[in-house]
Each structure stands twice: as structure tokens, then as C-alpha cells.
N, C-alpha and C positions, 0 to 999 in steps of 0.2 A: 548620553555619552557616545562618542564615536571611537570605535576600536582602533582605527589606524592613526588617529590623531591624539588619542588620550582623552582623559576626562576634561569636560568644560569647567573652568574655574572662574566664575564671575568675580570681578575684582572692583575695588574702589578705583576711581580715576587716578592715574599716576600722579597728576598734579593736584594732590589732595590738599586740604587746608593746612595740614601740618608741614607741607613743603612750601606753601605760599606765605606763611606768616613771617618768614625770614625777611621779607621786603619791608616790614614795618620797623621803623627805627624807634622801638620802644623797649624799655628795660626788660619787659616780660620776655622778649625774644632774644635778649642778650645772653641768656644762660647757656644756650647751646646744648641742652641736656634732655631734650624731650624723648630721646630714644625711640625713634619712629617705630610704629607698630607694623606688623606684617599686613599686607593689603588684603585682609579678609574682613568682610563686613558682618554685622550682627545677623542679617538675614541668611548669610551663608553658614555661620555657626549653627543657626537654628535648623537649617535644612539638613546639614550633614549629620547632626545628632538626633534629629527628629523631635525637637522640642515642640510642644504645643504653644499656641499664642499666649495662653495663660502663664505658662512657665517662663516665657520671655518677659512678660509684663511683670511677673513677680521679681525677676532679676533686676529689672529697671527700677522697681520700687525700692528694692534693697539699696541700689546705688544712690537714689535720691535721699534715703534715710541714713546713708553711710553705714550700712550693715552688710558686711561681706559674707559670702557663703562659706568661706574657709578662713578660720582664724588660726587654728593650730595646724602644723604640718600633718600630712596624711601620706600613707603608702600609695604609690602609683603602680597599679598592678601591671605586670608584664612590661615594665619600663625598659627603655633602651639606654645603654650607657651613654653618657654625655659626649664621649669621644666620637660617636657616630654622627653627631650634629656638627662638631668642631673638633678636628684632630688634636687641638691643643688642650682639650679639656680632659676630665678624669675618665678612666676606663672602668671604674667599679660598676657593678650591676645594682648596687644599693643606692636607689634614688628615691627621694621624697618630693612631694608637691607642696609648695609654700605659696603664700601671697605676701606681697610687700606690705608691711604694716604702716600705720600712721607715722608721721614724722615725730622725732623726739621733741619734747616740750620744755626741757630744762632751759635755764637762762642762757641766752645767746647760742643755744644749740641749733635752732632752726636755720639760722643764717649759714651755718656750716654744712647744712644738709639740703641746700636748695636744689641740688642735682637730683634729689629723690622725689621732688614735688610731683612730677608728672607720672610717677609710677606707683603711687599709693593704691593698694588693692590689686596690683598686677600679679597674675599667677606666674610662678617660675618653678623650674625643676632644679634640685640641688643634690649633689652627691653627699654621702654621709661620712666623708672623711673628717677627721678631727681638725677643726680650724686652727688649733694651736700646735699642729704637728711641726716639728723642727726641720723636717725634710720631706720631700715628696709633695703630694697634693695637699693644699691648704683649704680646699672647698671650692668646687666649680659650680656655677649656675648657668642656666640658659632660660630666657623668657619663654613661656609656654607657647605664645603665638608665633615666635620665631621658630620654635621646634617644629610646630605643625607645618609652617610654610616650608621649612627645610625638608620635611618628610614628603610633602606633596611634590616637590621638585626633584626628589631623589628616591622615588618609590622603589627602584631596582636595588638600592642599597639596604633599605629597611625590610623589604619583603622579596628577597631574591628567589624564594622557592616557588613563586607563582609565575606562570608563563606569560601572562599578558598584562598590559598596563591597567586594563579594566579590572582584572582580578586583584591586582595589587591595590588599586584605589578602593575597591570594595572592602578589602581587608583593613585598610586604614580606617574606613568609616566604622567598621565593626569594632576596631580597637578603641576609637574615640567614644562610641556609644556604650561600650562595656567597661573599659578600664579608665577612661578619662572624662566621664560625664560630669563629675563635680568640677573638674578643671574647666570645662566648657561653660558651666554656669558662672563660675568666678570670672571667666573671660568676658562674658556678656555684662556682668556687673561693672567690670573695669572699663570696657568700651563705653558704656553709658556715662560713667563718671568722667572719663577723658573727654568725651564730646561736650559735656557740660562745662568743663574747665576751659576748653578752647572757646566755646561760645561766650562764656563770661569774660575771658581775657580780651576777646575782640570787642565786646561791648565796653569794657573798661578803657580800651585804647580810643574808641570813638568818643567817649564822654566819661571822664574819670569821676564825675559827680553824680552820675545816674545810679539808680538802684539796678542791680544786676539780676538777670534771669527772672524778671517779673512775670513772664508767661508760664513759669513753673509753679504749680500750686503746692 
């Protein structure tokens, strides 16, 4: 890290596959709902939280077997109100961590939930307001990867009591390692699944009759 320039944040290339797929005139890309992820790669999540190679491999195996590390909502310790990420969201301090669950399977239900396809197992933070409230907040959410990307780019807002950008970045790393470790594992599971979905979709576009992901045991 360089003190006067801030922390070095290795990113995926800006022209990532998720931005390039729009050029393909295939129905898979007509949904317009992939909800692009923050440009943080699995190696960076691993480095920031200090996961071992084995821990990352376990997360990837869970993704291959469609086994998420977070099925029920959990408390996110020392959470920040969602309004700090987006001024239009809820101000409550009561925040829980969720993951997007599998698509509904009832008759004709999947077709009405195509916009959710790309986000199964994606971690997100949600306020605890009553979703049936007749007035006021009806329940705000923010994707976890978007939240972390927001924090990295606005360290002075989230950690104003620390004098330097290096100290603020170090505090963010501590917060992720101590309060959000489960969320980071769930993020790696989701990253792996998303990458497999994109790979399969590209193979399907190239040859609709081939077996997909044959290189995955």
C-alpha cells in the first residue's frame, strides 16, 4: 500500500465477460438482469480476509454441489445502516445478512422470476423493517459485494475517526475478517456459481446441442 495514493485494489478488467455478452444476439442475454457484480475477484476476497487455499477450494466445491454456506439469515455484527451505502435506503441499525435462495418451482412460477436467475446464492444485506408496513420503510436491501465496493471507495464516510486512508482500509479489512467472514465465504460460493453460469451460457450459444461444462467433474 502507498500512503499518499491509497490502497492498491486489484480489479477484474473493466471489459469483463459480463459486459461483453451483450453483443451476442441470443435470448440468454435479452433478459437485461444480470445485476453486474462489483469488480472484485475471488483472489482479492481471499487475500482481504486471509482465507487459506483449502477454504477457497471448499467454497468452490460447495458452489459445484449447489450447497450455500448461508441458508438462514444471520446477524451481521457491527453492521452499517443501509442509508450509508445509498441515501434512499433504510436508516435502521438492524441489519441481517441473507443469501438469495433458489428460484420458485411452482407451475409457471420460474418464468415470472427470470430476473432472479443470475443472483441465486448471492449474499445481500437487508434491514429488519416489516415488509408489510403500510407506511415508511418496506424493507431495503443491498448486495454485499456492492456494499464492500462502496465502502472501499468511501472509506472516509465509513471510518471517519481514522486519520489516514491506510488506517481506514486496515479497519475495513478487520471488519470483514471479524464481522463479515461468513458473508465472504458466501460471496466466493456465489462468484464460482456465477462464473460457471456464464461459461455454460457461452457454450450454449456456441452450440446448443453440446453437453455443457464437460470439463467440470
